[in-house]
KEPA-102976 format. One line per 4 residues: number of its first residue (from 1); their letters; for each residue z, y, x of C-alpha. Coordinates in steps of 0.25 Angstrom, whole numbers, plus 5000, padded with zeros to 4 digits. Example, Ala and Ser with C-alpha at 12.3 -4.5 7.8 and 13.67 -1.06 7.14 Angstrom:
1) as) 5031 4982 5049  5029 4996 5055
# end
This chain:
1) mrdn) 5279 5323 5514  5277 5311 5505  5283 5311 5491  5292 5300 5494
5) ssat) 5297 5305 5507  5312 5305 5511  5312 5321 5510  5307 5321 5496
9) tlic) 5317 5311 5492  5328 5319 5498  5324 5332 5493  5322 5329 5478
13) pvil) 5337 5324 5476  5342 5336 5483  5334 5345 5473  5339 5338 5461
17) srsa) 5353 5338 5466  5353 5353 5469  5347 5355 5454  5357 5347 5448
21) tglw) 5368 5354 5455  5363 5368 5451  5363 5362 5436  5377 5357 5437
25) wglv) 5382 5370 5443  5375 5378 5432  5381 5369 5421  5395 5372 5426
29) gvaa) 5392 5387 5425  5386 5385 5411  5399 5378 5407  5407 5390 5412
33) fsft) 5399 5400 5405  5398 5393 5392  5412 5398 5389  5408 5413 5391
37) vpft) 5403 5416 5377  5414 5410 5369  5425 5415 5378  5418 5429 5378
41) rvav) 5418 5428 5363  5434 5425 5364  5436 5437 5373  5429 5448 5365
45) ggls) 5439 5444 5354  5449 5453 5360  5442 5459 5373  5431 5469 5373
49) plfi) 5417 5464 5377  5416 5475 5388  5429 5470 5393  5425 5456 5393
53) gsar) 5411 5458 5399  5417 5467 5410  5431 5462 5413  5427 5448 5415
57) avva) 5417 5452 5426  5429 5460 5433  5437 5447 5433  5426 5439 5439
61) avla) 5423 5450 5449  5437 5450 5454  5436 5435 5456  5423 5437 5463
65) afal) 5428 5447 5472  5440 5439 5477  5431 5426 5478  5420 5434 5487
69) altr) 5431 5440 5495  5439 5428 5498  5426 5420 5502  5421 5432 5510
73) qrlp) 5407 5432 5504  5396 5440 5510  5391 5452 5503  5378 5451 5496
77) qgaq) 5366 5458 5503  5355 5468 5499  5348 5464 5487  5359 5454 5483
81) warl) 5367 5465 5478  5356 5469 5468  5354 5455 5463  5369 5453 5462
85) aava) 5369 5466 5452  5358 5459 5444  5367 5446 5444  5380 5455 5440
89) ggiv) 5372 5463 5429  5369 5450 5422  5381 5441 5423  5392 5452 5426
93) vgfp) 5388 5463 5416  5377 5459 5407  5381 5445 5402  5396 5447 5401
97) llts) 5395 5460 5394  5383 5458 5385  5389 5445 5380  5403 5450 5378
101) fala) 5398 5461 5369  5389 5452 5362  5400 5442 5359  5409 5452 5353
105) tapa) 5401 5451 5341  5393 5437 5342  5400 5423 5341  5400 5415 5354
109) shga) 5391 5405 5348  5380 5416 5346  5383 5420 5360  5378 5407 5365
113) vvia) 5364 5413 5363  5365 5420 5376  5367 5407 5383  5356 5401 5376
117) llpa) 5346 5411 5382  5352 5411 5396  5345 5398 5402  5331 5403 5399
121) atat) 5335 5418 5403  5340 5413 5416  5329 5404 5419  5319 5415 5416
125) aavl) 5327 5424 5425  5328 5413 5436  5313 5412 5436  5310 5427 5436
129) rgse) 5320 5429 5447  5319 5417 5456  5308 5407 5460  5310 5396 5450
133) hppv) 5298 5391 5442  5302 5382 5431  5291 5374 5424  5286 5377 5410
137) afwv) 5294 5365 5405  5307 5372 5410  5304 5384 5402  5301 5376 5389
141) vtgv) 5314 5369 5390  5322 5382 5393  5315 5389 5381  5319 5377 5372
145) gala) 5333 5376 5377  5335 5391 5375  5330 5390 5361  5338 5378 5358
149) aiaf) 5351 5385 5364  5348 5398 5356  5345 5391 5343  5358 5383 5345
153) afaq) 5366 5395 5348  5361 5403 5336  5363 5390 5327  5378 5391 5331
157) sggf) 5379 5405 5329  5374 5405 5314  5359 5404 5315  5347 5412 5320
161) gqlh) 5350 5422 5309  5364 5426 5315  5360 5435 5326  5370 5444 5332
165) gadl) 5368 5459 5337  5374 5454 5350  5361 5446 5353  5355 5457 5361
169) lflg) 5368 5457 5370  5366 5442 5372  5352 5443 5375  5355 5454 5386
173) avva) 5366 5445 5391  5356 5433 5393  5347 5442 5401  5358 5447 5410
177) aaig) 5364 5433 5413  5350 5428 5415  5347 5438 5426  5361 5437 5432
181) yaeg) 5360 5421 5432  5346 5421 5439  5349 5431 5449  5363 5425 5452
185) glla) 5357 5412 5454  5348 5417 5465  5359 5425 5471  5368 5413 5471
189) relg) 5359 5406 5481  5361 5418 5491  5375 5422 5488  5381 5409 5482
193) awqt) 5385 5407 5467  5399 5412 5466  5396 5423 5476  5384 5428 5467
197) vswa) 5393 5430 5454  5404 5435 5463  5396 5447 5469  5390 5450 5456
201) lvll) 5403 5451 5449  5408 5460 5461  5396 5469 5461  5398 5473 5446
205) splm) 5413 5473 5446  5415 5488 5446  5406 5490 5434  5413 5478 5427
209) mflt) 5427 5485 5430  5423 5498 5425  5418 5491 5412  5431 5483 5411
213) vlsm) 5439 5496 5412  5431 5503 5402  5432 5491 5392  5447 5492 5394
217) aqqp) 5448 5506 5391  5439 5505 5379  5447 5492 5373  5459 5487 5381
221) psgt) 5458 5472 5382  5467 5464 5373  5464 5450 5371  5471 5437 5368
225) pvqw) 5475 5427 5378  5463 5419 5374  5453 5431 5375  5458 5434 5389
229) aafa) 5457 5419 5393  5442 5420 5388  5440 5433 5396  5447 5426 5408
233) ylgl) 5436 5415 5407  5425 5425 5406  5429 5432 5419  5433 5420 5427
237) vsmf) 5423 5409 5423  5411 5416 5415  5410 5427 5424  5414 5421 5438
241) lgff) 5416 5406 5440  5405 5401 5430  5395 5408 5439  5399 5401 5451
245) awyr) 5393 5388 5445  5382 5395 5438  5376 5403 5450  5378 5390 5458
249) glai) 5369 5383 5449  5359 5393 5448  5359 5395 5463  5356 5380 5465
253) gpma) 5346 5380 5453  5335 5380 5449  5340 5392 5441  5330 5390 5430
257) qvsq) 5335 5376 5428  5350 5379 5430  5350 5390 5420  5346 5380 5409
261) iqli) 5360 5374 5410  5364 5387 5402  5357 5380 5389  5370 5372 5388
265) qpil) 5379 5385 5388  5377 5389 5373  5380 5375 5369  5393 5376 5376
269) sicw) 5396 5390 5373  5394 5387 5358  5404 5375 5359  5414 5383 5365
273) agll) 5413 5394 5355  5415 5383 5344  5427 5377 5351  5434 5389 5357
277) lgea) 5429 5400 5346  5428 5391 5334  5414 5395 5332  5406 5386 5322
281) ltwt) 5399 5374 5329  5390 5366 5321  5382 5352 5323  5371 5360 5329
285) tiig) 5379 5362 5341  5376 5347 5345  5361 5348 5342  5359 5361 5348
289) glav) 5368 5358 5360  5360 5345 5363  5346 5353 5362  5351 5364 5372
293) ilca) 5357 5354 5382  5344 5346 5381  5336 5358 5385  5345 5362 5396
297) giav) 5344 5347 5401  5329 5347 5401  5328 5361 5407  5337 5358 5419
301) rvrl) 5328 5346 5422  5315 5352 5422  5311 5354 5436  5308 5367 5442
305) sppr) 5295 5369 5449  5298 5368 5464  5295 5380 5473  5281 5380 5477
309) aarn) 5280 5375 5492  5273 5385 5502  5259 5379 5505  5256 5376 5519
313) p) 5245 5386 5525
# end
């Protein structure tokens, strides 16, 4: 086939258009998730971390069960259940519980450190689990972006000397979410985006119900209307609707590129923390925000190495 053939001319715009679609879906998901850290910080002011981390999954699981039943979705098959368990372990149990406990003591702006590490962690998990092979330039920009986001988040939370004991919980949340995102992105190509998160929620709903009852027995929930509103957002959007867009974007992919949209999330989260919680915002917000967004823009424009075509015998 000639380089200037009609087939090549038609295929290139389709590939570019598909990649752009994945990025836009990913951006919608990131915008939804950017409220998670500040709203969790609001909710833990009156509700226990265990209740928030488990009950929000129960709320989302009820919605997921209704959606699956009403649309008569087919059951996952064979190994898909084990893969759903990995997804659920990351996004239903790991990330929500670990961040809820961490944010009981750490400020929301400091919690944005979690989001700063997620893009690089998700890209790594996608490469290890999938068949994507980003070029060296991609990893360089990803590393710079992660460092810029971390530096920005630490600067907003008081400097590099202001580390919190919750940092280990945040690190565990990053690992859990990265695994859940990467495996969920692959499963979304087989089951569908919203179907994947719905089945993951339903799969672990018995465990999350047990933890919810346990948390209520230990500390009966008694929050203010604002705290309950924040909890409602966590259950409806952060735990359910946000994943519709996020997994859709990851499924369209490439996952390693789409994951870099998350570099914008700490900027948004820290801004919301300032606007909603009154946490201090300084002039470094503008400089740090521009640096992180610039890295995200470069990362998503780096072309991934195309799969090697099979050689003719």
